[in-house]
Chimera marker file (.cmm) of the C-alpha trace (Angstrom):
<marker_set name="trace">
<marker id="1" x="137.003" y="-106.242" z="-93.804" r="1" g="1" b="0" radius="0.5"/>
<marker id="2" x="133.589" y="-107.851" z="-93.130" r="1" g="1" b="0" radius="0.5"/>
<marker id="3" x="135.097" y="-110.843" z="-91.573" r="1" g="1" b="0" radius="0.5"/>
<marker id="4" x="135.247" y="-111.078" z="-87.813" r="1" g="1" b="0" radius="0.5"/>
<marker id="5" x="138.671" y="-110.502" z="-86.235" r="1" g="1" b="0" radius="0.5"/>
<marker id="6" x="139.274" y="-114.163" z="-85.456" r="1" g="1" b="0" radius="0.5"/>
<marker id="7" x="138.475" y="-115.238" z="-88.979" r="1" g="1" b="0" radius="0.5"/>
<marker id="8" x="140.840" y="-112.566" z="-90.360" r="1" g="1" b="0" radius="0.5"/>
<marker id="9" x="143.610" y="-114.060" z="-88.168" r="1" g="1" b="0" radius="0.5"/>
<marker id="10" x="142.843" y="-117.624" z="-89.367" r="1" g="1" b="0" radius="0.5"/>
<marker id="11" x="142.840" y="-116.288" z="-92.965" r="1" g="1" b="0" radius="0.5"/>
<marker id="12" x="146.244" y="-114.699" z="-92.474" r="1" g="1" b="0" radius="0.5"/>
<marker id="13" x="147.575" y="-118.123" z="-91.397" r="1" g="1" b="0" radius="0.5"/>
<marker id="14" x="146.045" y="-119.701" z="-94.476" r="1" g="1" b="0" radius="0.5"/>
<marker id="15" x="147.634" y="-117.031" z="-96.715" r="1" g="1" b="0" radius="0.5"/>
<marker id="16" x="150.985" y="-117.783" z="-95.154" r="1" g="1" b="0" radius="0.5"/>
<marker id="17" x="150.580" y="-121.475" z="-95.852" r="1" g="1" b="0" radius="0.5"/>
<marker id="18" x="149.900" y="-120.819" z="-99.543" r="1" g="1" b="0" radius="0.5"/>
<marker id="19" x="153.628" y="-120.710" z="-100.215" r="1" g="1" b="0" radius="0.5"/>
<marker id="20" x="154.066" y="-124.075" z="-98.515" r="1" g="1" b="0" radius="0.5"/>
<marker id="21" x="156.708" y="-122.886" z="-96.007" r="1" g="1" b="0" radius="0.5"/>
<marker id="22" x="158.932" y="-125.225" z="-94.043" r="1" g="1" b="0" radius="0.5"/>
<marker id="23" x="158.829" y="-122.793" z="-91.027" r="1" g="1" b="0" radius="0.5"/>
<marker id="24" x="155.791" y="-120.804" z="-89.980" r="1" g="1" b="0" radius="0.5"/>
<marker id="25" x="156.311" y="-117.798" z="-87.619" r="1" g="1" b="0" radius="0.5"/>
<marker id="26" x="153.185" y="-116.745" z="-85.780" r="1" g="1" b="0" radius="0.5"/>
<marker id="27" x="153.166" y="-113.462" z="-83.867" r="1" g="1" b="0" radius="0.5"/>
<marker id="28" x="150.389" y="-113.288" z="-81.291" r="1" g="1" b="0" radius="0.5"/>
<marker id="29" x="148.160" y="-115.665" z="-83.301" r="1" g="1" b="0" radius="0.5"/>
<marker id="30" x="145.254" y="-115.720" z="-80.760" r="1" g="1" b="0" radius="0.5"/>
<marker id="31" x="145.408" y="-112.072" z="-79.598" r="1" g="1" b="0" radius="0.5"/>
<marker id="32" x="141.961" y="-110.391" z="-79.660" r="1" g="1" b="0" radius="0.5"/>
<marker id="33" x="140.092" y="-113.626" z="-80.373" r="1" g="1" b="0" radius="0.5"/>
<marker id="34" x="137.091" y="-114.789" z="-78.396" r="1" g="1" b="0" radius="0.5"/>
<marker id="35" x="137.322" y="-118.236" z="-76.655" r="1" g="1" b="0" radius="0.5"/>
<marker id="36" x="135.736" y="-120.067" z="-79.652" r="1" g="1" b="0" radius="0.5"/>
<marker id="37" x="137.950" y="-118.455" z="-82.170" r="1" g="1" b="0" radius="0.5"/>
<marker id="38" x="140.988" y="-119.147" z="-79.924" r="1" g="1" b="0" radius="0.5"/>
<marker id="39" x="140.113" y="-122.773" z="-79.710" r="1" g="1" b="0" radius="0.5"/>
<marker id="40" x="139.639" y="-123.036" z="-83.562" r="1" g="1" b="0" radius="0.5"/>
<marker id="41" x="143.033" y="-121.295" z="-84.075" r="1" g="1" b="0" radius="0.5"/>
<marker id="42" x="144.872" y="-123.620" z="-81.562" r="1" g="1" b="0" radius="0.5"/>
<marker id="43" x="143.426" y="-126.652" z="-83.313" r="1" g="1" b="0" radius="0.5"/>
<marker id="44" x="144.519" y="-125.426" z="-86.738" r="1" g="1" b="0" radius="0.5"/>
<marker id="45" x="147.997" y="-124.849" z="-85.471" r="1" g="1" b="0" radius="0.5"/>
<marker id="46" x="148.118" y="-128.223" z="-83.746" r="1" g="1" b="0" radius="0.5"/>
<marker id="47" x="147.062" y="-129.853" z="-87.067" r="1" g="1" b="0" radius="0.5"/>
<marker id="48" x="149.889" y="-128.060" z="-88.897" r="1" g="1" b="0" radius="0.5"/>
<marker id="49" x="152.334" y="-129.260" z="-86.201" r="1" g="1" b="0" radius="0.5"/>
<marker id="50" x="151.095" y="-132.882" z="-86.485" r="1" g="1" b="0" radius="0.5"/>
<marker id="51" x="151.801" y="-132.669" z="-90.210" r="1" g="1" b="0" radius="0.5"/>
<marker id="52" x="155.493" y="-131.955" z="-89.475" r="1" g="1" b="0" radius="0.5"/>
<marker id="53" x="155.582" y="-128.243" z="-89.816" r="1" g="1" b="0" radius="0.5"/>
<marker id="54" x="157.978" y="-126.358" z="-87.652" r="1" g="1" b="0" radius="0.5"/>
<marker id="55" x="156.167" y="-123.448" z="-85.971" r="1" g="1" b="0" radius="0.5"/>
<marker id="56" x="157.568" y="-120.600" z="-83.883" r="1" g="1" b="0" radius="0.5"/>
<marker id="57" x="154.869" y="-118.938" z="-81.782" r="1" g="1" b="0" radius="0.5"/>
<marker id="58" x="155.264" y="-115.576" z="-79.937" r="1" g="1" b="0" radius="0.5"/>
<marker id="59" x="152.302" y="-115.259" z="-77.637" r="1" g="1" b="0" radius="0.5"/>
<marker id="60" x="151.343" y="-113.749" z="-74.283" r="1" g="1" b="0" radius="0.5"/>
<marker id="61" x="148.315" y="-116.088" z="-73.731" r="1" g="1" b="0" radius="0.5"/>
<marker id="62" x="150.057" y="-118.698" z="-71.569" r="1" g="1" b="0" radius="0.5"/>
<marker id="63" x="147.094" y="-121.066" z="-71.825" r="1" g="1" b="0" radius="0.5"/>
<marker id="64" x="147.482" y="-121.100" z="-75.575" r="1" g="1" b="0" radius="0.5"/>
<marker id="65" x="151.307" y="-121.502" z="-75.371" r="1" g="1" b="0" radius="0.5"/>
<marker id="66" x="151.018" y="-124.472" z="-72.951" r="1" g="1" b="0" radius="0.5"/>
<marker id="67" x="148.572" y="-126.274" z="-75.168" r="1" g="1" b="0" radius="0.5"/>
<marker id="68" x="150.445" y="-125.537" z="-78.438" r="1" g="1" b="0" radius="0.5"/>
<marker id="69" x="154.166" y="-125.869" z="-77.713" r="1" g="1" b="0" radius="0.5"/>
<marker id="70" x="156.483" y="-128.818" z="-77.254" r="1" g="1" b="0" radius="0.5"/>
<marker id="71" x="159.305" y="-126.467" z="-76.027" r="1" g="1" b="0" radius="0.5"/>
<marker id="72" x="158.999" y="-123.008" z="-74.571" r="1" g="1" b="0" radius="0.5"/>
<marker id="73" x="161.480" y="-120.137" z="-74.258" r="1" g="1" b="0" radius="0.5"/>
<marker id="74" x="160.282" y="-117.465" z="-71.848" r="1" g="1" b="0" radius="0.5"/>
<marker id="75" x="161.504" y="-113.831" z="-72.341" r="1" g="1" b="0" radius="0.5"/>
<marker id="76" x="161.060" y="-111.004" z="-69.976" r="1" g="1" b="0" radius="0.5"/>
<marker id="77" x="161.832" y="-107.573" z="-71.483" r="1" g="1" b="0" radius="0.5"/>
<marker id="78" x="163.810" y="-109.217" z="-74.208" r="1" g="1" b="0" radius="0.5"/>
<marker id="79" x="165.943" y="-111.303" z="-71.944" r="1" g="1" b="0" radius="0.5"/>
<marker id="80" x="165.728" y="-115.081" z="-71.715" r="1" g="1" b="0" radius="0.5"/>
<marker id="81" x="164.359" y="-116.193" z="-68.387" r="1" g="1" b="0" radius="0.5"/>
<marker id="82" x="164.233" y="-119.903" z="-69.029" r="1" g="1" b="0" radius="0.5"/>
<marker id="83" x="163.310" y="-122.644" z="-71.546" r="1" g="1" b="0" radius="0.5"/>
<marker id="84" x="161.940" y="-126.109" z="-71.229" r="1" g="1" b="0" radius="0.5"/>
<marker id="85" x="158.929" y="-128.277" z="-71.517" r="1" g="1" b="0" radius="0.5"/>
<marker id="86" x="155.512" y="-126.891" z="-70.692" r="1" g="1" b="0" radius="0.5"/>
<marker id="87" x="155.364" y="-128.782" z="-67.467" r="1" g="1" b="0" radius="0.5"/>
<marker id="88" x="158.733" y="-127.331" z="-66.478" r="1" g="1" b="0" radius="0.5"/>
<marker id="89" x="157.747" y="-123.810" z="-67.375" r="1" g="1" b="0" radius="0.5"/>
<marker id="90" x="154.410" y="-123.950" z="-65.532" r="1" g="1" b="0" radius="0.5"/>
<marker id="91" x="156.172" y="-124.635" z="-62.264" r="1" g="1" b="0" radius="0.5"/>
<marker id="92" x="159.235" y="-122.363" z="-62.776" r="1" g="1" b="0" radius="0.5"/>
<marker id="93" x="159.717" y="-119.765" z="-60.041" r="1" g="1" b="0" radius="0.5"/>
<marker id="94" x="161.477" y="-117.325" z="-62.426" r="1" g="1" b="0" radius="0.5"/>
<marker id="95" x="158.486" y="-117.487" z="-64.834" r="1" g="1" b="0" radius="0.5"/>
<marker id="96" x="155.922" y="-117.001" z="-62.116" r="1" g="1" b="0" radius="0.5"/>
<marker id="97" x="157.956" y="-114.057" z="-60.711" r="1" g="1" b="0" radius="0.5"/>
<marker id="98" x="158.341" y="-112.509" z="-64.242" r="1" g="1" b="0" radius="0.5"/>
<marker id="99" x="154.681" y="-112.730" z="-65.042" r="1" g="1" b="0" radius="0.5"/>
<marker id="100" x="153.083" y="-112.339" z="-61.644" r="1" g="1" b="0" radius="0.5"/>
<marker id="101" x="155.637" y="-110.367" z="-59.694" r="1" g="1" b="0" radius="0.5"/>
<marker id="102" x="157.237" y="-111.070" z="-56.333" r="1" g="1" b="0" radius="0.5"/>
<marker id="103" x="155.166" y="-110.962" z="-53.167" r="1" g="1" b="0" radius="0.5"/>
<marker id="104" x="155.403" y="-107.523" z="-51.648" r="1" g="1" b="0" radius="0.5"/>
<marker id="105" x="156.013" y="-105.692" z="-55.020" r="1" g="1" b="0" radius="0.5"/>
<link id1="1" id2="2" r="1" g="1" b="0" radius="0.2"/>
<link id1="2" id2="3" r="1" g="1" b="0" radius="0.2"/>
<link id1="3" id2="4" r="1" g="1" b="0" radius="0.2"/>
<link id1="4" id2="5" r="1" g="1" b="0" radius="0.2"/>
<link id1="5" id2="6" r="1" g="1" b="0" radius="0.2"/>
<link id1="6" id2="7" r="1" g="1" b="0" radius="0.2"/>
<link id1="7" id2="8" r="1" g="1" b="0" radius="0.2"/>
<link id1="8" id2="9" r="1" g="1" b="0" radius="0.2"/>
<link id1="9" id2="10" r="1" g="1" b="0" radius="0.2"/>
<link id1="10" id2="11" r="1" g="1" b="0" radius="0.2"/>
<link id1="11" id2="12" r="1" g="1" b="0" radius="0.2"/>
<link id1="12" id2="13" r="1" g="1" b="0" radius="0.2"/>
<link id1="13" id2="14" r="1" g="1" b="0" radius="0.2"/>
<link id1="14" id2="15" r="1" g="1" b="0" radius="0.2"/>
<link id1="15" id2="16" r="1" g="1" b="0" radius="0.2"/>
<link id1="16" id2="17" r="1" g="1" b="0" radius="0.2"/>
<link id1="17" id2="18" r="1" g="1" b="0" radius="0.2"/>
<link id1="18" id2="19" r="1" g="1" b="0" radius="0.2"/>
<link id1="19" id2="20" r="1" g="1" b="0" radius="0.2"/>
<link id1="20" id2="21" r="1" g="1" b="0" radius="0.2"/>
<link id1="21" id2="22" r="1" g="1" b="0" radius="0.2"/>
<link id1="22" id2="23" r="1" g="1" b="0" radius="0.2"/>
<link id1="23" id2="24" r="1" g="1" b="0" radius="0.2"/>
<link id1="24" id2="25" r="1" g="1" b="0" radius="0.2"/>
<link id1="25" id2="26" r="1" g="1" b="0" radius="0.2"/>
<link id1="26" id2="27" r="1" g="1" b="0" radius="0.2"/>
<link id1="27" id2="28" r="1" g="1" b="0" radius="0.2"/>
<link id1="28" id2="29" r="1" g="1" b="0" radius="0.2"/>
<link id1="29" id2="30" r="1" g="1" b="0" radius="0.2"/>
<link id1="30" id2="31" r="1" g="1" b="0" radius="0.2"/>
<link id1="31" id2="32" r="1" g="1" b="0" radius="0.2"/>
<link id1="32" id2="33" r="1" g="1" b="0" radius="0.2"/>
<link id1="33" id2="34" r="1" g="1" b="0" radius="0.2"/>
<link id1="34" id2="35" r="1" g="1" b="0" radius="0.2"/>
<link id1="35" id2="36" r="1" g="1" b="0" radius="0.2"/>
<link id1="36" id2="37" r="1" g="1" b="0" radius="0.2"/>
<link id1="37" id2="38" r="1" g="1" b="0" radius="0.2"/>
<link id1="38" id2="39" r="1" g="1" b="0" radius="0.2"/>
<link id1="39" id2="40" r="1" g="1" b="0" radius="0.2"/>
<link id1="40" id2="41" r="1" g="1" b="0" radius="0.2"/>
<link id1="41" id2="42" r="1" g="1" b="0" radius="0.2"/>
<link id1="42" id2="43" r="1" g="1" b="0" radius="0.2"/>
<link id1="43" id2="44" r="1" g="1" b="0" radius="0.2"/>
<link id1="44" id2="45" r="1" g="1" b="0" radius="0.2"/>
<link id1="45" id2="46" r="1" g="1" b="0" radius="0.2"/>
<link id1="46" id2="47" r="1" g="1" b="0" radius="0.2"/>
<link id1="47" id2="48" r="1" g="1" b="0" radius="0.2"/>
<link id1="48" id2="49" r="1" g="1" b="0" radius="0.2"/>
<link id1="49" id2="50" r="1" g="1" b="0" radius="0.2"/>
<link id1="50" id2="51" r="1" g="1" b="0" radius="0.2"/>
<link id1="51" id2="52" r="1" g="1" b="0" radius="0.2"/>
<link id1="52" id2="53" r="1" g="1" b="0" radius="0.2"/>
<link id1="53" id2="54" r="1" g="1" b="0" radius="0.2"/>
<link id1="54" id2="55" r="1" g="1" b="0" radius="0.2"/>
<link id1="55" id2="56" r="1" g="1" b="0" radius="0.2"/>
<link id1="56" id2="57" r="1" g="1" b="0" radius="0.2"/>
<link id1="57" id2="58" r="1" g="1" b="0" radius="0.2"/>
<link id1="58" id2="59" r="1" g="1" b="0" radius="0.2"/>
<link id1="59" id2="60" r="1" g="1" b="0" radius="0.2"/>
<link id1="60" id2="61" r="1" g="1" b="0" radius="0.2"/>
<link id1="61" id2="62" r="1" g="1" b="0" radius="0.2"/>
<link id1="62" id2="63" r="1" g="1" b="0" radius="0.2"/>
<link id1="63" id2="64" r="1" g="1" b="0" radius="0.2"/>
<link id1="64" id2="65" r="1" g="1" b="0" radius="0.2"/>
<link id1="65" id2="66" r="1" g="1" b="0" radius="0.2"/>
<link id1="66" id2="67" r="1" g="1" b="0" radius="0.2"/>
<link id1="67" id2="68" r="1" g="1" b="0" radius="0.2"/>
<link id1="68" id2="69" r="1" g="1" b="0" radius="0.2"/>
<link id1="69" id2="70" r="1" g="1" b="0" radius="0.2"/>
<link id1="70" id2="71" r="1" g="1" b="0" radius="0.2"/>
<link id1="71" id2="72" r="1" g="1" b="0" radius="0.2"/>
<link id1="72" id2="73" r="1" g="1" b="0" radius="0.2"/>
<link id1="73" id2="74" r="1" g="1" b="0" radius="0.2"/>
<link id1="74" id2="75" r="1" g="1" b="0" radius="0.2"/>
<link id1="75" id2="76" r="1" g="1" b="0" radius="0.2"/>
<link id1="76" id2="77" r="1" g="1" b="0" radius="0.2"/>
<link id1="77" id2="78" r="1" g="1" b="0" radius="0.2"/>
<link id1="78" id2="79" r="1" g="1" b="0" radius="0.2"/>
<link id1="79" id2="80" r="1" g="1" b="0" radius="0.2"/>
<link id1="80" id2="81" r="1" g="1" b="0" radius="0.2"/>
<link id1="81" id2="82" r="1" g="1" b="0" radius="0.2"/>
<link id1="82" id2="83" r="1" g="1" b="0" radius="0.2"/>
<link id1="83" id2="84" r="1" g="1" b="0" radius="0.2"/>
<link id1="84" id2="85" r="1" g="1" b="0" radius="0.2"/>
<link id1="85" id2="86" r="1" g="1" b="0" radius="0.2"/>
<link id1="86" id2="87" r="1" g="1" b="0" radius="0.2"/>
<link id1="87" id2="88" r="1" g="1" b="0" radius="0.2"/>
<link id1="88" id2="89" r="1" g="1" b="0" radius="0.2"/>
<link id1="89" id2="90" r="1" g="1" b="0" radius="0.2"/>
<link id1="90" id2="91" r="1" g="1" b="0" radius="0.2"/>
<link id1="91" id2="92" r="1" g="1" b="0" radius="0.2"/>
<link id1="92" id2="93" r="1" g="1" b="0" radius="0.2"/>
<link id1="93" id2="94" r="1" g="1" b="0" radius="0.2"/>
<link id1="94" id2="95" r="1" g="1" b="0" radius="0.2"/>
<link id1="95" id2="96" r="1" g="1" b="0" radius="0.2"/>
<link id1="96" id2="97" r="1" g="1" b="0" radius="0.2"/>
<link id1="97" id2="98" r="1" g="1" b="0" radius="0.2"/>
<link id1="98" id2="99" r="1" g="1" b="0" radius="0.2"/>
<link id1="99" id2="100" r="1" g="1" b="0" radius="0.2"/>
<link id1="100" id2="101" r="1" g="1" b="0" radius="0.2"/>
<link id1="101" id2="102" r="1" g="1" b="0" radius="0.2"/>
<link id1="102" id2="103" r="1" g="1" b="0" radius="0.2"/>
<link id1="103" id2="104" r="1" g="1" b="0" radius="0.2"/>
<link id1="104" id2="105" r="1" g="1" b="0" radius="0.2"/>
</marker_set>
């Protein structure tokens, strides 16, 4: 309990890795982290991906999502809005509307 929040989150990823999973599910892995901790977590996750691990990330931090993911599925209130490559998602009008709202709302 004396570990900073970001270190606790990293430790929980390490604990999950102890069983050498083929698939790693990460729910909001960078939530509540400061920028330095976020960067550290992103680098760790990228290293795991580079080693061939399949990773599913659920995350609201779109900056983290864009830097981590090869493919993205965007949900809005539990319904699929779209899916694609980060470049496609970044420019998608439905995604922009879902996360930023329509003009005049």
